[in-house]
N, C-alpha and C positions, 0 to 999 in steps of 0.2 A: 889885627892884632887876630891867630884866629888861633882855634881849641881843639885838641884831639879829645876825643869823648869813646866811649865805651865801644858804640856802632864802629871804629875806625874814620866817621868821616875827621875832617879838618874843617870847619862850620865857624862866620862868627861868632861872638858869643849874644848878638844876639837872637841868635836860631836854638831848640834845645829840639835834639834829634831824635827821631822813633822810627826804629828800621822794621820795619813786619816782616814779617818770618814763613810766611804762609801764604801762598797766594790764595787760597780759600778763605780766607778773611776778608776778601773786596778789595776796592782799590782803594789807593793813599788819599784822592778824594775823598771816596768812602766815608775813610776811616776820620781826615783830619775833620768833618762836616759835623762828624757825631762828639766830636771834641768837643769840638766847638761850642755845640746844641748843651755839654752837657758840665762841662768845667769852664768855669769865668774868666781861669786862669791861664789856658791852653792859648791862650798869644803869641806865636813868637816859635809854636812844636812845628818842623822842618820834619814829616812824613814820609820816609825812603819805602814806595811799593814793593814789592818780592814776586810780579807775574813775570813768568819768562818771556823770551825776548820783545824785551820795554823798560824802558828807561820809566820809572816814573815819580814820582816827586807833587807833593801838598802843603801847604804852609800856611798856615793860621794869622787870621792878621785881627788887627784892630783900629778898624778906622774912626776918627772924627768928625769926619765930614757927614751932612746928609749921604742916604745913598745911589742921588742923584748924582750927588760928586765922585763921590767915595769907590761908586763901583768903577768908576774909570782907571781907581789903582792895576788894573786886570791885564787893560795894557804897560804900565812899569812891569807884572810880570811876565805879558808875555818878549818883549824887550828884553828884558832881562837871559831868555832862553834865547831868543836870538843870535844876544853875544856871547852865551854862552856854547854856545853849535855853534857861531861863527869863531871864535876864539880856538879852536879846536879843530875846525875842521881844514882839511887837504884845503891849500891854495886856489883860488880863480873859479874860487865856484857858487853862488852868491845866495841868501842867507837869504827868501823874503816869508812875509806876512799878508795876510789877506783878512774883511773886516769880520769872517767867522772863525778868527781864533786861528784859524790853520797857518802850520808853517812848512815854506817848501824849501828843499835843498837845491840848489841845479833844477827848480821848477817841478820837481817829484813831490810828492804828500810825503814828509816825515813823525809828522806827529802835530802840537800845539799846547792850546790851553785855551781853560776855565773857569769860569768865577763865579760857588756856591754863595748866600745870604740868607738869611731869617727868612720865610718866605709869607710871613704877615706881613715882613715893614715896610713901611708907606716914604714913598718918593722921598717925602723931608723929613723925613726920623732917620733917623744915627744908625747905620745897627749896630747888633752887639756885636757883631765879627762877620771877618769876608772870610773865604777861605777858597786862594791859586793854587791851582792844580795845572799838572803838567805830564804829558806825554811822548814822549820818542820812539821812534821804531828803532831796538837792536839791532832784530835781524827778523828774513821772516822770508826760513828756513820751513816754517809752517805748512807756509802758503803755496812748497812745487815751485815752478818753478815759474823765475821771476816772469815768464812774457803773459802771465795769466795776471800779473798786477798791474799793470806798466804807471800807472799812477800814483805808486808807491813807490821812497823808496826806506833803505835801512843802515844805518852807521857800520852797518859789517858791507855793504856793498859799494858806499860809499869809502872804505877805508881810512873810517876814526879809528883813530893806534887809543882814543883814549878810554877808560872806560868807564864805569853805570856814574861810580861812586868822581872820579872828576870831573862827567860835565855836572853833576847835583851840587859839590863842591864851590865850583864856579858860578852855577846859577845864586846861587846860595851869597855870592860874593856880588853880584852883576844887579839882587833884586836891590840887597843891602845899599849898593852905592843910589839908586834910582827913589828908594824910601828917604833916603836923606836929603838928594837933592829934593822929595816934594816936601818933605817937609821946613826945611828952608827955604825955596823959593817957591813955591806953591806946585800947586798939579800943572798951568800949564807946562813950567820947565822940566817936568819929568814926562810928562807925555813928548816934548819934543823930539826926547830919545829917539822917538820910536820910529820917525819919519822916515829916517834910514834904511826903515825895513816895509813897513807901511803902506799894498799896494793899493789903500782909500783915503778916506777925511780921518782924521783918529779918532773924529762922534763920531763915527758910522760903526764905527768897533762894538762887537756882543757878542764874550766868551761865552754861548750856550754849550759848544761841541759838535755841532749841527755838522759842521763843513766838515768834518776827520774824525770823530769821536763813535768806536760801531757801538747800540749796548748790548747788541747780542754776544758779543766776542767781551767785550767790557775791555777792550783797548782801541788805540787809532787802528780806522780804515784801512783795511788792506786792497 
């Protein structure tokens, strides 16, 4: 079941949407982490960013396992992103992931995912919160001639017909399936879904954004 909300998104009821309207407010990742730090009831909040040329989403999660296990949910989020992209993609072009959390479409960088948690949390402690966030390059018009950025691509260049909201909604549905599988059958079952997309051992995945996120421009590296 999905529900309509004032933001216009159709999301599973497990998520509460927060749509940012001003790009100067920062990234969805930053807003979600701030919410998680300041509100014990923030779990389930799904933040949609407002940065032009980018599809951006972040989700606050409430882990039940120690950080050493709980951080593996980042791969569940990354897999949900790949599944969402794949479900709306033009046919016959592969969607793949690497251990740094980068998502590639037809071997070109399209975006990626990263994971945040309380900095002071020890590996053996259960973190108060986790935030999984993802970004996709919607358009590279600001970069000029595509020949200047051959390592990346965009939804616009690749002929995606789905808009940002449709991709966010699809991501939320796939993420909920992955989280439900984790809860019912354990982390290993949920992580197995990512093997079809990942070019590395799931145990090596580290979602710090270094492979795809450009902190200077505040978005995916072009």
